[in-house]
N, C-alpha and C positions, 0 to 999 in steps of 0.2 A: 652571238657567241658560241664559240662550240663545245657542245657537253663536254661531259668529264667522261672517261670508260666505262663508268659504272650505270651511267643514265641513256642507253641507247635506248632510241625510241620504239615505239611498239612495233616500226617494222621488221628489225631485226630480231623482235624474237620470235618473229611469224614465219620466217624465209622456209621454214622448212615444209612447211604444210602442204605444198604439192605432194611432199612424198606420205600423206597420213600423218594424223595425231599421235604421236605415240607415248604423250606425256601419261598415260594412267600404266601401261606398262613399263616405261621406267621406274615410276612410282613404286610400283611391285617389284621391280627387281633390284631396286635401293634398300626398299625392307628386306627382300629375302638376302640380298648381299651383306648386310648387317647382320644378321642371325646367322649367318655364314661365315662371317669373321669372328665370332665370338667362341664358334666351335671349333675352328680351327685354331682360335687362341690356348683354349684349354688342351686342345690335342697337341699341340706344341708342347706346353706347357707338360706334359706326361709322356715323352717323347724322348726317348734315350735307353741308357744302359740298366738304369735302375726301373726297377718292375712297381711302377705306380698305373695307375688307369686315369683318363683323364674326369672319371665321374667320382672317384677319391680326389683328385686337385680339386674340383668343383667345388663339393662338399667341404673341404679346407677353405679355399679360398674365399666362399660367402658365408661360412660360420655355421654350417647345418649341421656340422659330422664333427665337433672339436678330436681330436686323435685321431683323425681317417689316416693321416700319413704318419710315423715314426719320424723321429728326430731328426735322423739320415737324409729322410727323403724330403723332409720339411727343409732342410738348408738346399740341398739342390736344386727343389724348386723354385724356392724363393730367391735365391742369393743368388743362382747359377742362371737354371732356365727363365727366370721373370726380366730382367731385364735384358737378356736374350729377346724375349718374343716384343717386349716392347719395341727395342730398338730394330727388331724384323719389318713391325708395324710401321714403322715413322720412315723407312727406307724405302719397303715396295707399296707404300702409298706417295714417297717421294718422287720418284723414279717415273713410278706410272703416268703422274699429273704433268710432270716434265715433258715426259713424250707425248701426251694429249698436248698439249700448249705447246711444244715446238710444232707440231704437225697444223696446228690450229695458224701459228706464223705465219711460218714458211707455206702454207695450203698444200701442202701435197703429203703422200701418206707412208712415205720411208725415214720421217726427221725423227731421230731419236738421240739423247745424247749418247749414247754407245757406240752409233752410229757412223756419227758424224766427228768426232776430235773432241766432243766436249767433255764426255769421260777420261779420255788421255789428257787432257788439258787440266783438268782438276786432279789428275794423278800425279801428273809431272807437278803441279803445285803443293801436295802433299809429298811424295819424296824430297823435294827440294829442302823441305820443311826437317824432315825426319833425318836427313842426311847433316845438312848444313847446320841445326840448330845450334850448335856448338862452336860455330864458326862464325861465319859472315851475318847470318842471321839468328844470332844470338840477342841482339836487341828486340826484333821481331817474339823472340820466344820469353825472354823478359816484359814483354809490355803484353802480351795477349793470354799467356800461362796455358792453361788448359785447352784455349780456345784459337792456338796457335796452327794445329795442323787446321781443322774446320776454316779457318781464314783463306790460309794457305791454298788450300784447293778451291774454294770459293774466289779466289784471285784466278787461278789457272784457269779455272772453267769459264769464268768471263771473259776471260782477253781472248778464249779460244770461242765462245758462242761471238762476240764480237768483231773478230777475224772473220768466221766461218758468213755472218750477216754480211760484211761489207762486201768481200769477193763474190757472192752467191747471188747478190738481188742488183739488178742493174733498171733504173727508170722504173723502180716501184714493183718489178716482178723476177721474182725467184726461178731459175732455173734450177732442176732437180737436177739434171746431169752435172751441173757445179757444183750443186752443193754436197754431192756425193763425192765430186772429185777433189773438192776445196777439204771434205770432211776425211777423205784419206789420206792426203797431203800434211793436213795437220795434224791426224794422227800417230804418220810416222814419223812425223818431227818432235813434236813431243816423246814417242819411244824414243828416237835418237839420246834426245836430252837427257831421258830418265836412265837411259842403260848406261851413260856415263857417270851419272850420278850412281847408281849400282856399283861400277867399277870402284867407284872410290870410298864405297860403305865398307864398314868393318863385318866383320863374321854375323856379329848379334842383330846387326843392322841387316844382313844381307839375308840372314832365314825369316824374320819379321817382314821382308820386302817380299820375299819369294812368295812364299804363302797370302800375304795380302794381295800381291798382283793375280789372284785367282778367283779373289773377291769370297768372304765367308764373316759370317759372323762370332764367329769360336771367340773365347775372349774378351766377350760384351758383358758389359759392366755398366751399373749406374754412371760413374764417370762416363762414357762415350756416349750415355744416350743425352746426360745433360752437356756434350759437346757440340752434338746435332740438333738437339733440340731447339734452340733460338733462330736456329737458322732454318729449319724443315719447318716447324710449327705456322710463325708467321706467313710462309709462303701458302702451306695446307690450308689457311683461313683467308690468306688473299685473292686465292686462284677462283674462287667460286663468282668473287663479284667482276670479276674479267669475260665470266660467260656470255656475255651479250654483245660483247665487243669483238670476242673469238667469232661470235655471229655474226654478226658486222662485216667483218674482216674476209668472213669465205665468201663473199659477193663479190669481192674485189675491195683494192683499197679506194679508188675511187667513188665508188658506192660508199664505200662505210666513210670516208669523209663529208658526202654528200647527208648522210642519216646521222652527221653531229661526233664522227666520233675526231680524237686529236690521234690520229694515225704512229705519229711518228710517236709522240709520247707513251701512247701506248704499249709499243714496241717495245722501246726502252725498258720500261717496269716489266714488259713479260722476260725480257731477256735476262735481265739483272735475277727475276725468281728462277728462273730455272737455275742458273749458274749455282744461286747459293743452296736451292735445294740437291741438287747433283753433287755440288762440292762438297756437302757438308754428308754425304751419304756415302759418295767415295771416301771422303776421309776416314771413316771408320768402320767400313767394312770391305775395301778392295774396288775391282771391278768386277760389278754384276750387271754383265749384258743383259739383254732384248726385252726387259721386263716393258723398258720405254715404248716398245712396239706392239707387242703381241698382246699386252691389258685394252687399250684404246680401240684396236680394230675388231677384238672380240665383242666389245661394247658397241661401236657399230652397229656389225651385223646384228645386234640381238635390239640394241632403245633408240639404234640412229644416232646422227650427226649435232645434234643440240648438247651444246657445251653446256648449259644449265644442270643438263644432267649426266651428261659422258664425263665431267671432272669429278664430282663428288664419286661417282659409280666407279670410275680408274682408281681414285685414291681407296678403295674400298677392296676393288677386287684386286687390286694391287697389294697390299698388304696380305689380302688371303694366298695370294699364288706363292709369295716369298717367303711366308711363315711355312705352309706347304712345303715348299722345296727345301725348306733347312729342318723340317722334321724329316725327310725324305735323305739327305744329307746325312742325317745321324744314325738312318736306322741301315743302311744300304749296306754299309762296313762295320758295324757297331762290332768293339766300342769304341771303335775309332770313325773319322767323319769326313763326308768327301767335302772341298770346298763348294760353295753353294755355286759359285760361279760357272763351273761345271755344269750344274744340274741346269741353271737357265739357259747356257748356251744350247745344252744338247737339245733340248726343247724348242727354244727360240729361233734355232739356225733355219730348222727344214720351214718353222712358220713362217720365216720373212722371206724366204725362196717361196715359197706359196704365194704370199705377197704379190710379189717380185713379179711370178708369173703370170699372175690374174691384174694384176695394173699396168703390163708391158704396154699393151695398147692407148692408154690415156697416159703413157710417160715419155716425157723426150730422152730415153737412152739409146 
């Protein structure tokens, strides 16, 4: 009887020991990331045009110093910045974990929702709903309410991911070159349809879509958090239970089957999870790229490829990086702000080129 994807045997848990046991280091890194995330969270709450410090925000939040903030600053911090920081944590964790999972499923270092067309497909779904919700998608809008955009983005991301998998995988093997080329083609196709919808949009929708397409946490509200959380949180909770199956899959699909993994069932679950997390993120924040490829690679260099530690560490570091990038976006041209997608692209693109140059001898490009 085949084992479930959460019950991979001991062989799958120990396949990395030839590279040295880094579990103690990984646990230390996880603890450090938790502390860094807490500090970054309060730094994000204090960043902006108002003159507040992270220490004042911390005292006010934990109740150590009533009146540390005046009424205006309290409204800014808890009604504007707090939902924005919470949304940043959710999206950063979702994008980083999705990237780590895709790299594990496809077994190559270049898989990332933003690079292979998944985010473009999710964006097409979201834009379709925004532009057509008063027309042909009115029944969907009335059925799903505020969850209509995340559902549409999830559907678009799922279709893109399934198409990418079908095109790039043959006889159980995934070609990196085919995956990248198929991702470019799917992204271009989604971009073409998105362009048609933007052409149909009215002036108000056009302004929203232009800013949304650059990626931003501006306008974050508790309502947006409630839109994204039902899709992101279950994925973040479920991902660690996929770690042992991802470890086994790294040995090859045939070896994973011998270890008792239902490979096809696991792949289907992983693809749906990535589509849900990416779709929800794109729906509320627009296109924020390179988080999913930068974070897992940084962590593999530090703690190794064991997904038992890589997935939770990716969630933590992804949240940290997105909160930090958002704080920079608010500070660099204050009192205005840059779209956060510009910050992540400016930092992530050189890193991606470095990965490509470093791995080109191992890839069939």
